[in-house]
Backbone as ProteinMPNN parsed JSONL, in Angstrom:
{"seq_chain_A": "XXXXXXXXXXXXXXXXXXXXXXXXXXXXXXXXXXXXXXXXXXXXXXXXXXXXXXXXXXXXXXXXXXXXXXXXXXXXXXXXXXXXXXXXXXXXXXXXXXXXXXXXXXXXXXXXXXXXXXXXXXXXXXXXXXXXXXXXXXXXXXXXXXXXXXXXXXXXXXXXXXXXXXXXXXXXXXXXXXXXXXXXXXXXXXXXXXXXXXXXXXXXXXXXXXXXXXXXXXXXXXXXXXXXXXXX", "coords_chain_A": {"N_chain_A": [[113.358, 101.348, 99.63], [111.326, 100.764, 101.458], [110.235, 103.301, 102.017], [109.307, 103.944, 99.484], [107.389, 101.925, 99.1], [105.587, 102.575, 101.166], [104.651, 105.038, 100.28], [103.402, 104.275, 97.915], [101.387, 102.557, 98.849], [99.897, 104.395, 100.302], [98.99, 106.009, 98.229], [97.439, 104.148, 96.827], [95.483, 103.652, 98.754], [94.269, 106.134, 98.837], [93.134, 106.192, 96.288], [91.272, 104.112, 96.579], [89.574, 105.067, 98.647], [88.776, 107.461, 97.617], [87.364, 106.888, 95.359], [84.63, 106.515, 95.45], [82.555, 107.472, 93.943], [82.33, 105.906, 91.753], [81.54, 103.504, 92.71], [79.37, 100.705, 93.24], [76.657, 100.069, 95.47], [77.569, 98.132, 98.218], [76.982, 95.041, 99.903], [78.495, 94.323, 102.142], [81.11, 96.039, 103.89], [83.691, 94.964, 103.789], [84.819, 92.132, 102.143], [86.049, 88.968, 102.345], [88.149, 86.576, 100.662], [89.724, 83.421, 99.942], [92.504, 81.531, 98.619], [94.11, 78.551, 97.516], [96.618, 76.556, 95.953], [98.266, 74.444, 93.5], [100.817, 73.655, 91.107], [102.461, 72.281, 88.211], [104.595, 73.815, 87.525], [105.822, 77.113, 88.146], [105.048, 79.718, 86.309], [105.826, 82.882, 85.179], [104.995, 85.431, 83.172], [105.849, 83.927, 80.983], [108.195, 82.759, 81.873], [109.895, 80.351, 83.813], [109.693, 80.293, 87.312], [110.458, 78.554, 89.22], [112.581, 76.968, 88.564], [111.715, 75.047, 86.773], [110.365, 73.276, 88.379], [107.766, 71.941, 90.614], [105.058, 74.005, 91.935], [103.63, 75.495, 94.862], [101.058, 77.409, 96.349], [99.374, 80.154, 98.062], [96.78, 82.454, 98.958], [95.142, 85.53, 100.016], [92.344, 87.646, 99.646], [90.808, 90.834, 99.812], [87.834, 92.484, 99.244], [86.864, 95.794, 99.063], [84.343, 97.777, 100.049], [83.007, 97.173, 97.697], [84.412, 98.221, 95.582], [87.226, 98.884, 95.921], [90.259, 96.925, 96.432], [92.46, 94.646, 98.147], [95.264, 92.582, 98.864], [97.195, 89.557, 99.543], [99.742, 87.254, 98.594], [101.511, 84.181, 98.366], [104.257, 82.133, 97.328], [106.38, 79.329, 96.533], [109.682, 79.677, 95.142], [112.522, 79.296, 92.929], [115.509, 80.439, 92.232], [118.057, 79.602, 91.966], [119.801, 80.798, 93.722], [119.536, 80.626, 96.446], [117.226, 81.94, 97.143], [113.979, 81.261, 98.184], [111.271, 81.777, 98.324], [108.399, 83.752, 97.387], [106.541, 86.672, 98.037], [103.648, 88.538, 97.44], [102.202, 91.716, 97.709], [99.342, 93.648, 97.319], [97.15, 96.258, 96.041], [94.298, 98.194, 95.045], [91.86, 99.685, 92.799], [88.71, 98.913, 91.255], [86.889, 100.242, 89.172], [83.93, 100.694, 87.08], [83.195, 101.695, 83.801], [80.603, 102.224, 81.963], [80.334, 99.471, 79.846], [82.911, 98.705, 80.365], [85.328, 97.233, 82.384], [87.602, 98.307, 84.747], [90.891, 98.197, 86.11], [92.986, 99.467, 88.38], [96.005, 99.495, 89.951], [98.592, 98.647, 92.405], [101.513, 96.734, 92.966], [103.579, 94.954, 95.152], [106.442, 93.046, 94.979], [108.005, 90.738, 96.871], [110.852, 88.883, 98.108], [111.875, 85.897, 99.693], [114.591, 85.064, 101.751], [116.432, 86.056, 99.912], [119.605, 86.736, 98.414], [121.974, 89.011, 99.917], [122.208, 92.238, 98.549], [121.119, 91.515, 96.118], [118.926, 92.847, 95.149], [116.258, 92.126, 94.48], [113.573, 92.582, 95.214], [110.739, 94.5, 94.171], [108.506, 97.074, 92.858], [105.475, 97.364, 91.07], [103.287, 99.266, 88.989], [99.924, 98.995, 87.91], [97.679, 99.025, 85.154], [94.697, 98.136, 83.813], [92.118, 96.869, 81.629], [88.963, 95.482, 80.712], [86.429, 94.049, 78.567], [83.187, 92.816, 77.786], [82.548, 90.634, 75.02], [80.197, 89.442, 73.379], [79.819, 86.111, 74.393], [82.41, 86.038, 75.227], [85.315, 87.515, 76.877], [87.462, 90.238, 76.493], [90.637, 91.807, 76.926], [93.153, 94.196, 78.061], [96.377, 95.09, 79.378], [98.793, 96.998, 81.244], [101.876, 97.034, 82.867], [104.143, 98.716, 84.974], [107.405, 99.445, 86.158], [109.81, 101.335, 87.952], [112.123, 100.352, 88.907], [113.082, 97.519, 88.347], [113.068, 93.888, 88.821], [116.032, 92.628, 90.244], [117.412, 95.004, 90.034], [117.34, 96.067, 87.444], [116.444, 98.391, 86.275], [114.127, 100.669, 84.601], [111.07, 99.132, 83.581], [108.58, 97.773, 81.467], [105.58, 96.044, 80.945], [103.451, 94.819, 78.506], [100.208, 93.625, 77.659], [97.741, 91.721, 75.908], [94.667, 90.03, 76.255], [92.294, 87.302, 76.531], [89.223, 85.451, 77.061], [86.927, 82.714, 76.809], [83.935, 80.992, 77.499], [83.006, 77.528, 77.07], [81.063, 74.637, 76.186], [80.023, 72.845, 79.131], [81.125, 74.213, 82.063], [83.696, 74.523, 81.083], [86.426, 76.516, 79.802], [88.283, 78.569, 77.527], [91.301, 80.327, 77.437], [93.73, 82.925, 76.868], [96.805, 84.769, 76.265], [98.891, 87.406, 74.989], [102.014, 88.866, 75.343], [104.482, 91.489, 75.921], [107.614, 92.072, 77.222], [109.554, 94.71, 78.303], [112.752, 95.841, 79.25], [115.117, 98.009, 80.784], [117.78, 97.134, 81.131], [119.359, 94.767, 79.016], [116.963, 92.664, 78.075], [114.587, 92.251, 76.77], [111.633, 90.626, 75.563], [109.125, 88.589, 73.898], [106.064, 86.994, 74.832], [103.652, 84.319, 75.171], [100.576, 82.601, 75.86], [98.231, 79.878, 76.073], [95.319, 78.18, 77.13], [93.197, 75.655, 78.695], [90.53, 75.7, 80.926], [88.792, 74.127, 83.648], [85.985, 73.928, 85.721], [85.362, 72.204, 88.53], [83.505, 72.607, 90.53], [82.002, 75.264, 92.495], [84.196, 75.865, 93.975], [86.596, 74.409, 93.321], [88.953, 74.068, 90.669], [90.722, 73.361, 87.548], [93.588, 74.043, 85.442], [95.04, 73.741, 82.302], [97.814, 74.606, 80.552], [99.689, 76.055, 77.88], [102.815, 77.59, 77.598], [105.089, 79.994, 76.188], [108.041, 81.67, 74.878], [109.847, 84.064, 72.819], [112.534, 83.965, 73.158], [114.403, 81.735, 73.568], [117.104, 81.574, 73.661], [117.865, 82.86, 75.957], [117.969, 80.964, 77.88], [117.008, 77.826, 79.518], [114.802, 78.371, 81.135], [113.198, 80.036, 79.729], [112.097, 78.513, 77.79], [109.548, 76.73, 75.855], [106.658, 75.327, 77.493], [104.357, 73.098, 79.122], [101.894, 73.45, 81.522], [100.189, 72.154, 84.29], [97.677, 73.025, 86.489], [96.048, 73.245, 89.701], [93.462, 74.666, 91.555], [91.919, 75.976, 94.469], [89.336, 78.033, 95.539], [87.753, 80.043, 97.925]], "CA_chain_A": [[112.198, 100.58, 99.155], [110.236, 100.881, 102.416], [109.579, 104.583, 101.801], [108.575, 103.854, 98.219], [106.194, 101.093, 99.293], [104.634, 103.315, 101.986], [104.025, 106.052, 99.436], [102.516, 103.61, 96.967], [100.215, 102.099, 99.573], [99.077, 105.565, 100.614], [98.32, 106.412, 96.99], [96.386, 103.17, 96.543], [94.39, 103.867, 99.7], [93.561, 107.328, 98.381], [92.3, 105.792, 95.164], [90.156, 103.312, 97.07], [88.643, 105.862, 99.426], [88.294, 108.588, 96.836], [86.685, 106.442, 94.147], [83.279, 106.054, 95.77], [81.599, 107.899, 92.925], [82.211, 104.837, 90.769], [81.204, 102.238, 93.355], [78.014, 100.283, 93.467], [76.429, 99.81, 96.879], [77.998, 96.789, 98.581], [76.3, 94.496, 101.066], [79.419, 94.351, 103.262], [82.233, 96.926, 103.576], [84.867, 94.143, 103.478], [84.481, 90.746, 101.815], [87.293, 88.213, 102.245], [88.191, 85.29, 99.975], [91.015, 82.753, 100.097], [92.819, 80.575, 97.563], [95.296, 77.714, 97.628], [96.762, 75.805, 94.725], [99.535, 73.812, 93.15], [101.019, 73.524, 89.666], [103.677, 71.562, 87.85], [105.641, 74.826, 87.348], [105.37, 78.484, 88.362], [105.453, 80.485, 85.132], [105.486, 84.297, 85.252], [105.307, 86.078, 81.892], [106.519, 82.978, 80.119], [109.483, 82.333, 82.428], [109.77, 79.526, 85.017], [110.21, 80.882, 88.547], [110.784, 77.463, 90.144], [113.573, 76.128, 87.9], [110.937, 73.992, 86.121], [109.863, 72.362, 89.4], [106.386, 72.242, 91.012], [104.722, 75.187, 92.712], [102.498, 75.518, 95.788], [100.825, 78.815, 96.67], [98.171, 80.483, 98.816], [96.542, 83.882, 98.975], [93.927, 86.078, 100.617], [91.917, 88.864, 98.967], [89.736, 91.595, 100.441], [87.12, 93.462, 98.427], [86.568, 96.894, 99.97], [83.211, 98.614, 99.649], [82.579, 96.824, 96.358], [85.203, 98.928, 94.572], [88.649, 98.694, 96.141], [90.701, 95.584, 96.799], [93.808, 94.49, 98.672], [95.505, 91.159, 99.063], [98.547, 89.027, 99.712], [99.902, 85.955, 97.934], [102.852, 83.641, 98.614], [104.584, 80.939, 96.547], [107.787, 78.948, 96.473], [110.434, 79.983, 93.928], [113.882, 78.766, 92.922], [116.324, 81.185, 91.272], [119.415, 79.086, 92.003], [120.645, 81.659, 94.554], [119.032, 80.429, 97.804], [115.882, 82.511, 97.294], [113.067, 80.117, 98.161], [109.87, 82.165, 98.419], [107.938, 85.043, 96.896], [105.281, 87.156, 98.566], [103.139, 89.704, 96.739], [101.223, 92.549, 98.389], [98.759, 94.474, 96.258], [95.946, 97.014, 96.346], [93.856, 98.978, 93.915], [90.431, 99.926, 92.626], [88.144, 98.322, 90.041], [85.658, 100.921, 88.757], [83.37, 100.353, 85.771], [82.754, 102.802, 82.959], [79.759, 101.561, 80.994], [80.629, 98.039, 79.802], [84.35, 98.483, 80.564], [85.817, 97.005, 83.747], [88.936, 98.882, 84.869], [91.669, 97.76, 87.273], [94.144, 100.327, 88.618], [96.571, 98.994, 91.191], [100.016, 98.633, 92.673], [101.936, 95.416, 93.439], [104.928, 94.819, 95.692], [106.978, 91.692, 94.892], [109.086, 90.525, 97.825], [111.459, 87.554, 97.986], [112.313, 85.372, 100.978], [115.967, 84.545, 101.759], [117.21, 86.492, 98.755], [120.965, 87.115, 98.818], [122.253, 90.42, 100.153], [122.636, 92.97, 97.368], [120.514, 91.018, 94.872], [117.953, 93.857, 94.703], [115.197, 91.408, 93.776], [112.259, 93.159, 95.502], [110.396, 95.641, 93.328], [107.117, 97.528, 92.832], [104.9, 97.639, 89.76], [101.971, 99.87, 88.836], [99.107, 98.242, 86.949], [96.473, 99.611, 84.565], [94.1, 97.102, 82.965], [90.707, 97.046, 81.294], [88.365, 94.371, 79.974], [85.093, 94.335, 78.077], [82.554, 91.622, 77.217], [82.348, 90.579, 73.568], [79.361, 88.257, 73.315], [80.127, 85.265, 75.551], [83.835, 86.162, 75.551], [85.835, 88.727, 77.505], [88.769, 90.614, 75.966], [91.22, 92.835, 77.774], [94.535, 94.64, 77.865], [96.975, 95.53, 80.63], [100.152, 97.537, 81.233], [102.54, 97.048, 84.166], [105.357, 99.531, 84.882], [108.254, 99.576, 87.335], [110.997, 102.167, 87.735], [113.297, 99.645, 89.456], [112.609, 96.156, 88.145], [113.747, 92.762, 89.47], [117.48, 92.565, 90.092], [117.978, 96.321, 89.777], [117.541, 96.208, 85.994], [115.961, 99.687, 85.804], [112.743, 100.793, 84.156], [110.543, 97.976, 82.857], [107.157, 97.851, 81.132], [105.019, 94.825, 80.368], [102.178, 95.036, 77.82], [99.526, 92.353, 77.412], [96.355, 91.611, 75.499], [94.219, 88.72, 76.713], [90.892, 87.007, 76.292], [88.716, 84.166, 77.519], [85.58, 82.405, 76.341], [83.439, 79.71, 78.013], [82.419, 76.617, 76.091], [80.482, 73.445, 76.82], [79.614, 73.129, 80.508], [82.207, 74.349, 83.041], [84.987, 74.681, 80.417], [86.753, 77.815, 79.218], [89.571, 78.727, 76.851], [91.845, 81.665, 77.649], [95.092, 83.093, 76.39], [97.361, 86.118, 76.332], [100.138, 87.708, 74.287], [102.629, 89.972, 76.05], [105.835, 91.941, 75.571], [108.349, 92.61, 78.358], [110.673, 95.599, 78.007], [113.579, 96.128, 80.414], [116.252, 98.861, 80.437], [118.866, 96.183, 80.937], [119.041, 93.937, 77.857], [116.184, 91.506, 78.473], [113.27, 92.317, 76.137], [111.172, 89.413, 74.889], [107.689, 88.395, 73.736], [105.575, 85.755, 75.434], [102.251, 84.022, 74.89], [100.078, 81.375, 76.479], [96.854, 79.498, 75.795], [95.002, 77.044, 77.967], [91.824, 75.227, 78.939], [90.179, 75.588, 82.328], [87.588, 73.367, 83.965], [85.516, 74.134, 87.083], [84.674, 71.044, 89.094], [82.384, 73.174, 91.274], [82.225, 76.673, 92.791], [85.435, 76.012, 94.744], [87.767, 73.745, 92.763], [89.108, 74.056, 89.221], [92.082, 73.115, 87.063], [93.988, 74.767, 84.243], [96.106, 73.128, 81.517], [98.222, 75.78, 79.768], [100.951, 76.078, 77.134], [103.532, 78.865, 77.669], [106.297, 80.064, 75.363], [108.628, 82.983, 74.611], [110.654, 84.085, 71.594], [113.943, 84.115, 73.539], [114.955, 80.515, 74.142], [118.544, 81.779, 73.841], [118.107, 83.332, 77.316], [118.136, 79.807, 78.752], [115.915, 76.852, 79.555], [113.635, 78.901, 81.842], [112.392, 80.749, 78.729], [111.628, 77.543, 76.799], [108.13, 76.387, 75.866], [106.318, 74.353, 78.525], [102.938, 72.87, 79.424], [101.734, 73.47, 82.975], [98.91, 71.747, 84.844], [97.47, 73.622, 87.795], [94.808, 72.974, 90.427], [93.24, 75.789, 92.463], [90.693, 76.034, 95.252], [89.028, 79.391, 95.978], [86.586, 80.006, 98.801]], "C_chain_A": [[111.035, 100.705, 100.113], [109.489, 102.186, 102.244], [108.76, 104.564, 100.52], [107.29, 103.067, 98.398], [105.153, 101.831, 100.119], [103.908, 104.359, 101.164], [103.036, 105.429, 98.473], [101.254, 103.118, 97.656], [99.307, 103.26, 99.946], [98.318, 106.038, 99.393], [97.188, 105.458, 96.654], [95.203, 103.364, 97.473], [93.581, 105.092, 99.321], [92.65, 107.008, 97.228], [91.064, 105.038, 95.642], [89.118, 104.177, 97.743], [88.042, 106.995, 98.616], [87.495, 108.192, 95.625], [85.251, 106.054, 94.367], [82.262, 106.471, 94.732], [81.363, 106.815, 91.902], [81.612, 103.566, 91.372], [79.715, 101.974, 93.371], [77.864, 99.95, 94.94], [76.757, 98.356, 97.196], [77.252, 96.325, 99.826], [77.19, 94.561, 102.297], [80.579, 95.267, 102.911], [83.492, 96.154, 103.19], [84.413, 92.706, 103.251], [85.778, 89.99, 101.558], [87.118, 86.942, 101.433], [89.606, 84.745, 100.073], [91.239, 81.806, 98.927], [94.084, 79.812, 97.908], [95.401, 76.917, 96.327], [98.14, 75.202, 94.556], [99.604, 73.684, 91.639], [102.326, 72.788, 89.407], [104.858, 72.497, 87.622], [105.019, 76.173, 87.69], [105.918, 79.323, 87.221], [104.934, 81.912, 85.258], [105.954, 84.963, 83.972], [106.201, 85.202, 81.019], [107.78, 82.364, 80.664], [109.261, 81.522, 83.709], [110.423, 80.217, 86.205], [110.649, 79.82, 89.554], [111.801, 76.496, 89.541], [112.922, 74.865, 87.343], [110.443, 72.927, 87.1], [108.459, 72.781, 89.849], [106.264, 73.47, 91.908], [103.58, 74.876, 93.678], [102.313, 76.964, 96.232], [99.542, 78.966, 97.47], [98.021, 82.0, 98.826], [95.259, 84.25, 99.674], [93.624, 87.405, 99.927], [90.77, 89.504, 99.738], [89.147, 92.549, 99.418], [86.583, 94.532, 99.372], [85.471, 97.769, 99.393], [82.776, 98.373, 98.203], [83.39, 97.462, 95.252], [86.697, 98.671, 94.723], [88.972, 97.248, 96.465], [92.115, 95.659, 97.366], [94.018, 93.009, 98.919], [96.968, 90.832, 99.25], [98.583, 87.622, 99.127], [101.325, 85.485, 98.16], [103.036, 82.355, 97.826], [106.049, 80.589, 96.746], [108.385, 79.398, 95.142], [111.809, 79.331, 94.041], [114.656, 79.471, 91.821], [117.771, 80.696, 91.249], [120.355, 79.929, 92.838], [120.186, 81.678, 96.012], [117.694, 81.115, 98.059], [114.872, 81.376, 97.196], [111.594, 80.489, 98.303], [109.612, 83.54, 97.845], [106.663, 85.405, 97.642], [104.902, 88.449, 97.841], [102.107, 90.403, 97.605], [100.656, 93.511, 97.366], [97.488, 95.162, 96.732], [95.558, 97.813, 95.115], [92.369, 99.206, 93.921], [89.989, 99.307, 91.302], [86.821, 99.024, 89.692], [85.165, 100.375, 87.42], [82.935, 101.632, 85.076], [81.931, 102.2, 81.828], [80.051, 100.069, 81.013], [82.077, 97.697, 80.129], [84.665, 98.33, 82.044], [87.284, 97.429, 83.814], [89.586, 98.384, 86.155], [92.918, 98.625, 87.361], [94.753, 99.932, 89.949], [98.07, 99.094, 91.277], [100.351, 97.291, 93.321], [103.367, 95.498, 93.965], [105.321, 93.345, 95.635], [108.156, 91.587, 95.853], [109.589, 89.095, 97.754], [112.114, 87.147, 99.294], [113.683, 84.716, 100.836], [116.747, 84.919, 100.509], [118.59, 86.965, 99.215], [121.111, 88.617, 99.009], [122.766, 91.08, 98.871], [122.007, 92.52, 96.069], [119.464, 91.972, 94.31], [116.787, 93.229, 93.944], [113.813, 92.002, 94.022], [111.991, 94.349, 94.594], [108.901, 95.924, 93.396], [106.696, 97.763, 91.388], [103.563, 98.353, 89.915], [101.231, 99.14, 87.731], [97.933, 99.077, 86.47], [95.921, 98.597, 83.569], [92.637, 97.422, 82.708], [90.234, 95.831, 80.527], [86.937, 94.732, 79.605], [84.477, 93.045, 77.549], [82.391, 91.759, 75.714], [81.532, 89.324, 73.292], [79.617, 87.413, 74.542], [81.568, 85.415, 76.028], [84.111, 87.446, 76.332], [87.212, 88.995, 76.922], [89.308, 91.765, 76.804], [92.64, 93.184, 77.39], [95.052, 95.159, 79.194], [98.379, 96.069, 80.382], [100.662, 97.531, 82.67], [103.846, 97.823, 84.013], [106.083, 99.578, 86.217], [109.435, 100.477, 87.01], [112.265, 101.518, 88.258], [112.962, 98.166, 89.483], [113.495, 95.14, 88.874], [115.253, 92.77, 89.192], [118.133, 93.895, 89.807], [118.223, 96.6, 88.313], [116.893, 97.469, 85.426], [114.489, 99.681, 85.434], [112.316, 99.562, 83.363], [109.047, 98.164, 82.639], [106.735, 96.544, 80.495], [103.642, 95.148, 79.8], [101.538, 93.682, 77.529], [98.134, 92.58, 76.85], [95.905, 90.187, 75.827], [92.741, 88.529, 76.414], [90.517, 85.644, 76.833], [87.305, 83.98, 76.989], [85.143, 81.068, 76.933], [82.941, 78.837, 76.866], [81.986, 75.345, 76.812], [80.028, 73.813, 78.232], [80.826, 73.086, 81.417], [83.587, 74.464, 82.41], [85.174, 76.121, 79.94], [88.104, 77.731, 78.526], [90.044, 80.161, 77.093], [93.276, 81.725, 77.147], [95.527, 84.541, 76.476], [98.624, 86.195, 75.48], [100.73, 88.938, 74.97], [104.016, 90.308, 75.546], [106.463, 92.583, 76.792], [109.521, 93.447, 77.876], [111.414, 95.908, 79.305], [114.75, 96.988, 79.964], [117.496, 98.026, 80.178], [118.446, 95.212, 79.845], [118.285, 92.681, 78.276], [114.798, 91.497, 77.865], [112.915, 90.985, 75.486], [109.661, 89.446, 74.76], [107.287, 87.058, 74.352], [104.106, 85.561, 75.1], [101.871, 82.739, 75.607], [98.646, 81.132, 76.033], [96.537, 78.246, 76.597], [93.513, 76.782, 78.085], [91.619, 75.106, 80.441], [88.906, 74.783, 82.512], [87.244, 73.585, 85.43], [84.776, 72.892, 87.561], [83.405, 71.482, 89.823], [82.713, 74.639, 91.555], [83.556, 76.919, 93.502], [86.663, 75.553, 93.959], [87.782, 73.773, 91.242], [90.532, 73.744, 88.825], [92.319, 73.881, 85.773], [95.148, 74.026, 83.586], [96.538, 74.153, 80.482], [99.597, 75.59, 79.119], [101.534, 77.485, 77.214], [104.741, 78.821, 76.734], [106.78, 81.506, 75.297], [109.409, 82.907, 73.298], [112.139, 84.231, 71.905], [114.454, 82.863, 74.258], [116.464, 80.634, 74.359], [118.876, 82.312, 75.233], [118.303, 82.18, 78.29], [116.886, 78.969, 78.844], [114.665, 77.397, 80.231], [112.696, 79.653, 80.905], [111.834, 79.806, 77.664], [110.113, 77.344, 76.889], [107.88, 75.31, 76.912], [104.81, 74.237, 78.667], [102.818, 72.723, 80.938], [100.311, 73.069, 83.342], [98.782, 72.309, 86.249], [96.112, 73.272, 88.38], [94.659, 74.056, 91.484], [91.912, 75.653, 93.173], [90.518, 77.466, 95.754], [87.741, 79.373, 96.786], [86.518, 81.265, 99.659]], "O_chain_A": [[109.882, 100.75, 99.683], [108.26, 102.211, 102.312], [107.654, 105.103, 100.472], [106.231, 103.472, 97.918], [103.96, 101.74, 99.826], [102.702, 104.554, 101.318], [101.96, 105.978, 98.236], [100.16, 103.248, 97.105], [98.084, 103.128, 99.912], [97.152, 106.422, 99.486], [96.107, 105.884, 96.247], [94.052, 103.256, 97.05], [92.358, 105.104, 99.46], [91.517, 107.486, 97.176], [89.952, 105.287, 95.175], [87.925, 104.057, 97.464], [86.929, 107.441, 98.894], [86.988, 109.06, 94.915], [84.686, 105.327, 93.55], [81.192, 105.868, 94.652], [80.32, 106.792, 91.249], [81.221, 102.656, 90.642], [78.904, 102.891, 93.497], [78.842, 99.587, 95.594], [76.276, 97.449, 96.518], [76.929, 97.13, 100.699], [76.697, 94.827, 103.394], [81.008, 95.288, 101.758], [84.276, 96.62, 102.363], [83.702, 92.136, 104.079], [86.527, 90.339, 100.645], [86.071, 86.298, 101.499], [90.564, 85.494, 100.26], [90.283, 81.332, 98.313], [95.009, 80.354, 98.514], [94.392, 76.639, 95.68], [99.047, 75.422, 95.359], [98.575, 73.614, 90.967], [103.185, 72.69, 90.284], [105.998, 72.041, 87.533], [103.811, 76.352, 87.538], [107.115, 79.607, 87.171], [103.733, 82.125, 85.425], [107.154, 85.054, 83.71], [107.164, 85.666, 80.409], [108.391, 81.527, 80.0], [108.522, 81.955, 84.593], [111.564, 80.672, 86.12], [111.156, 80.154, 90.624], [111.88, 75.339, 89.954], [113.48, 73.77, 87.421], [110.137, 71.805, 86.696], [108.007, 73.872, 89.499], [107.225, 73.907, 92.542], [102.68, 74.099, 93.362], [103.292, 77.672, 96.466], [98.729, 78.045, 97.552], [99.002, 82.735, 98.717], [94.393, 83.405, 99.901], [94.53, 88.193, 99.655], [89.883, 88.819, 100.248], [89.869, 93.33, 98.798], [85.925, 94.218, 100.364], [85.658, 98.422, 98.367], [82.237, 99.273, 97.559], [83.079, 97.261, 94.077], [87.362, 98.284, 93.762], [88.08, 96.445, 96.739], [92.861, 96.602, 97.102], [93.063, 92.268, 99.157], [97.849, 91.684, 99.137], [97.59, 86.895, 99.159], [102.253, 86.293, 98.148], [102.096, 81.576, 97.668], [106.861, 81.449, 97.088], [107.68, 79.489, 94.137], [112.207, 78.875, 95.113], [114.501, 79.165, 90.639], [118.619, 81.299, 90.592], [121.573, 79.812, 92.702], [120.428, 82.651, 96.727], [117.085, 80.888, 99.104], [114.897, 80.609, 96.234], [110.746, 79.6, 98.393], [110.5, 84.392, 97.82], [105.802, 84.552, 97.858], [105.734, 89.336, 97.655], [101.232, 89.752, 98.176], [101.412, 94.131, 96.618], [96.837, 94.725, 97.681], [96.39, 98.076, 94.246], [91.692, 98.955, 94.918], [90.772, 99.188, 90.36], [85.75, 98.454, 89.897], [85.897, 99.679, 86.717], [82.375, 102.534, 85.698], [82.489, 101.718, 80.843], [80.022, 99.452, 82.078], [82.438, 96.521, 80.168], [84.315, 99.186, 82.856], [88.108, 96.962, 83.027], [88.911, 98.176, 87.163], [93.806, 98.528, 86.514], [94.086, 100.023, 90.979], [98.737, 99.56, 90.354], [99.577, 96.771, 94.124], [104.253, 96.043, 93.306], [104.619, 92.492, 96.178], [109.175, 92.255, 95.679], [108.842, 88.19, 97.382], [112.814, 87.938, 99.926], [113.913, 83.92, 99.926], [117.633, 84.176, 100.089], [118.718, 87.536, 100.298], [120.443, 89.402, 98.336], [123.647, 90.546, 98.197], [122.316, 93.072, 95.013], [119.147, 91.912, 93.122], [116.375, 93.73, 92.897], [112.957, 91.94, 93.14], [112.901, 95.118, 94.282], [108.128, 95.123, 93.922], [107.462, 98.295, 90.585], [102.805, 98.084, 90.846], [101.828, 98.718, 86.741], [97.272, 99.751, 87.26], [96.591, 98.241, 82.601], [92.001, 98.15, 83.471], [90.998, 95.218, 79.782], [86.313, 95.591, 80.226], [85.177, 92.251, 76.921], [82.13, 92.846, 75.197], [82.092, 88.266, 73.006], [79.633, 87.948, 75.65], [81.908, 84.964, 77.122], [83.263, 88.333, 76.431], [88.044, 88.091, 76.858], [88.552, 92.587, 77.321], [93.246, 92.56, 76.519], [94.279, 95.613, 80.038], [99.063, 95.659, 79.445], [99.965, 97.972, 83.584], [104.578, 97.622, 83.044], [105.465, 99.729, 87.27], [109.999, 100.395, 85.919], [113.359, 102.055, 88.083], [112.598, 97.624, 90.527], [114.522, 95.486, 89.458], [115.684, 92.903, 88.046], [119.288, 93.935, 89.381], [119.184, 97.282, 87.958], [116.8, 97.606, 84.206], [113.713, 98.831, 85.873], [113.089, 99.016, 82.576], [108.337, 98.652, 83.517], [107.422, 96.003, 79.629], [102.776, 95.676, 80.497], [102.225, 92.716, 77.198], [97.431, 93.506, 77.255], [96.684, 89.243, 75.688], [92.031, 89.48, 76.086], [91.375, 84.786, 77.04], [86.581, 84.947, 76.75], [85.901, 80.1, 76.879], [82.512, 79.339, 75.827], [82.474, 75.025, 77.896], [79.687, 74.967, 78.495], [81.484, 72.052, 81.536], [84.577, 74.501, 83.14], [84.206, 76.845, 79.706], [88.956, 76.923, 78.893], [89.262, 81.102, 76.965], [93.947, 80.701, 77.02], [94.715, 85.431, 76.729], [99.325, 85.204, 75.277], [100.038, 89.938, 75.158], [104.646, 89.522, 74.839], [105.911, 93.534, 77.345], [110.377, 92.964, 77.134], [110.796, 96.198, 80.33], [115.324, 96.751, 78.901], [118.172, 98.18, 79.161], [117.267, 94.866, 79.763], [118.89, 91.734, 78.778], [113.909, 90.814, 78.374], [113.776, 90.302, 74.931], [108.991, 90.233, 75.429], [108.076, 86.114, 74.386], [103.399, 86.519, 74.784], [102.72, 81.905, 75.921], [97.934, 82.065, 75.66], [97.377, 77.356, 76.731], [92.683, 77.575, 77.64], [92.423, 74.492, 81.142], [88.044, 74.761, 81.633], [88.109, 73.445, 86.295], [83.699, 72.567, 87.061], [82.37, 70.821, 89.747], [83.608, 75.2, 90.923], [83.993, 78.065, 93.615], [87.674, 76.255, 93.941], [86.761, 73.533, 90.598], [91.448, 73.841, 89.641], [91.381, 74.311, 85.103], [96.138, 73.718, 84.249], [95.744, 74.539, 79.625], [100.524, 75.048, 79.719], [100.841, 78.463, 76.934], [105.337, 77.767, 76.514], [106.043, 82.44, 75.613], [109.605, 81.828, 72.74], [112.924, 84.581, 71.023], [114.882, 82.928, 75.41], [117.039, 79.885, 75.148], [120.028, 82.237, 75.661], [118.758, 82.395, 79.413], [115.834, 79.339, 78.322], [113.564, 76.934, 79.934], [111.534, 79.885, 81.241], [111.167, 80.255, 76.732], [109.48, 77.739, 77.868], [108.751, 74.488, 77.195], [104.076, 75.177, 78.364], [103.558, 71.958, 81.555], [99.346, 73.582, 82.775], [99.652, 72.105, 87.095], [95.15, 73.032, 87.651], [95.599, 74.342, 92.225], [90.908, 75.268, 92.576], [91.442, 78.043, 96.328], [86.754, 78.76, 96.381], [85.599, 81.415, 100.464]]}, "name": "protein", "num_of_chains": 1, "seq": "XXXXXXXXXXXXXXXXXXXXXXXXXXXXXXXXXXXXXXXXXXXXXXXXXXXXXXXXXXXXXXXXXXXXXXXXXXXXXXXXXXXXXXXXXXXXXXXXXXXXXXXXXXXXXXXXXXXXXXXXXXXXXXXXXXXXXXXXXXXXXXXXXXXXXXXXXXXXXXXXXXXXXXXXXXXXXXXXXXXXXXXXXXXXXXXXXXXXXXXXXXXXXXXXXXXXXXXXXXXXXXXXXXXXXXXX"}
């Protein structure tokens, strides 16, 4: 996994450094931002990652030359096997082609105190695009891993999403996705929610999540999650 991650990071760095033809001139070569937050549950692609318990998280993001990005994010998790934390490392580029915003990146998902042999750490490649549609934004994304969580083999996640502002400081957003896994675990998921920005730093999100595979267990059941996030 270490060799794979090193190769992926080198590829991402090549994309960042080699994509200057797409970049707009940036005021600073590196611009840092930070975020912290909490939620009543940590839901990833429709599935609770905290055994339906609250989440706390924090992250740091660097924008590189106005085009590339890299960051790290950490959260508590609870898989019922002593794993108690997740950390994500990611990098990529965000060029624009006319009105289309593109995001090409790589993500490493690591887990703290995971049991020996659980093979929970994995890498995903990401390709996403979004476009304005009047006041709204619509987009699509694909994530692919050749060695998904728990050693379940090739996995691909497809998603379409959108958001639209309304009133003052409010927005509605949602997504529909499909997770495919070599090991029997395919399912569909969807979410819709309302966000509110108190100011330029603080905002909250109230969101409904669901999947079509409640037979997989309670973690796949429908749920409403309230989250609060500060970004600065």
